[in-house]
C-alpha positions as CSV (number, residue, x, y, z in Angstrom):
1,G,1.9,18.4,-7.7
2,K,3.7,19.2,-10.8
3,G,7.2,18.1,-9.8
4,K,8.4,14.5,-9.8
5,G,7.3,12.8,-6.6
6,K,5.9,16.1,-5.2
7,G,2.2,15.1,-5.0
8,N,0.3,15.6,-1.8
9,S,0.7,12.4,0.3
10,G,-3.0,12.2,0.8
11,D,-3.7,12.1,-3.0
12,I,-3.0,8.4,-3.4
13,Q,-5.1,7.5,-0.4
14,K,-8.0,9.6,-1.7
15,L,-7.7,8.0,-5.2
16,I,-7.7,4.5,-3.8
17,V,-10.6,5.1,-1.4
18,M,-12.6,6.6,-4.3
19,C,-11.8,3.6,-6.5
20,N,-12.9,1.3,-3.7
21,Q,-16.2,3.2,-3.2
22,R,-17.0,3.1,-6.9
23,A,-16.1,-0.6,-7.2
24,Y,-13.2,0.2,-9.6
25,L,-10.7,-2.2,-7.8
26,P,-8.3,-3.7,-8.5
27,V,-6.1,-0.7,-9.4
28,I,-2.5,-0.5,-10.4
29,V,-0.6,2.7,-9.6
30,F,2.7,3.0,-11.5
31,S,5.7,4.9,-10.3
32,F,9.1,4.9,-12.0
33,A,10.9,5.6,-8.7
34,R,11.5,2.9,-6.0
35,K,11.3,5.4,-3.2
36,E,8.0,6.9,-4.5
37,C,6.6,3.3,-4.8
38,E,7.4,2.7,-1.2
39,K,6.0,6.1,-0.2
40,F,2.7,5.4,-1.9
41,A,2.4,2.2,0.1
42,L,3.2,4.1,3.3
43,D,0.6,6.7,2.4
44,L,-2.0,3.8,2.4
45,K,-1.0,2.4,5.8
46,K,-4.5,3.1,7.2
47,T,-6.4,1.8,4.1
48,D,-7.9,-1.6,4.2
49,L,-9.4,-3.1,1.0
50,T,-9.9,-6.8,1.9
51,T,-12.5,-8.9,3.7
52,D,-11.6,-11.2,6.6
53,E,-11.7,-14.2,4.2
54,E,-9.4,-12.5,1.7
55,K,-7.0,-11.7,4.5
56,R,-7.0,-15.4,5.5
57,V,-6.2,-16.5,2.0
58,I,-3.5,-13.8,1.5
59,E,-1.8,-14.9,4.7
60,E,-1.9,-18.5,3.7
61,V,-0.4,-17.8,0.2
62,F,2.2,-15.5,1.8
63,Q,3.2,-18.1,4.4
64,N,3.6,-20.8,1.6
65,A,5.8,-18.4,-0.4
66,L,7.8,-17.5,2.8
67,S,8.5,-21.2,3.4
68,T,10.6,-21.2,0.2
69,L,13.0,-18.6,1.7
70,S,15.9,-19.3,4.1
71,D,15.4,-18.3,7.7
72,E,17.8,-15.4,7.2
73,D,15.8,-14.1,4.2
74,Q,12.5,-14.5,6.1
75,D,13.8,-12.0,8.7
76,L,14.6,-9.3,6.2
77,P,12.7,-6.0,6.8
78,Q,11.1,-6.0,3.4
79,V,9.8,-9.5,4.0
80,V,8.6,-8.9,7.5
81,G,6.8,-5.7,6.5
82,M,5.1,-7.0,3.4
83,L,2.4,-9.1,5.0
84,G,0.7,-6.1,6.6
85,Y,0.3,-4.4,3.3
86,L,-0.8,-7.5,1.5
87,R,-3.4,-8.4,4.1
88,R,-5.0,-5.0,3.5
89,G,-5.0,-5.5,-0.3
90,I,-1.9,-3.4,-1.1
91,G,1.0,-4.8,-3.1
92,V,4.3,-3.3,-3.9
93,H,6.5,-4.3,-6.8
94,H,9.9,-2.8,-7.6
95,A,13.3,-3.9,-8.7
96,G,14.7,-3.9,-5.1
97,L,12.3,-6.7,-3.9
98,L,13.3,-10.3,-3.5
99,P,11.8,-12.3,-6.5
100,V,9.5,-14.3,-4.2
101,L,7.9,-11.0,-3.0
102,K,7.2,-9.9,-6.5
103,E,5.0,-13.0,-7.0
């Protein structure tokens, strides 16, 4: 689409799948809007870019990082929801994230 944030929601998924098929990963998709950044991640909810071994390592690193947070912070929706994306090879980074999630 031409307007800000007006692209077809399937466009990002098609782009990432194509990059994966052509072995162009990793890819960084930039967005200057927090909501659009989160929307892109949601658009990729059915996309899986990692092997089982990569998922295991990602989960281990995530759990180590999580252990540095208070119990209260560990229960925040942005923390709870992040592992599902990371395990599939999708990371989100924007100003509204806790610093440990940006790492």
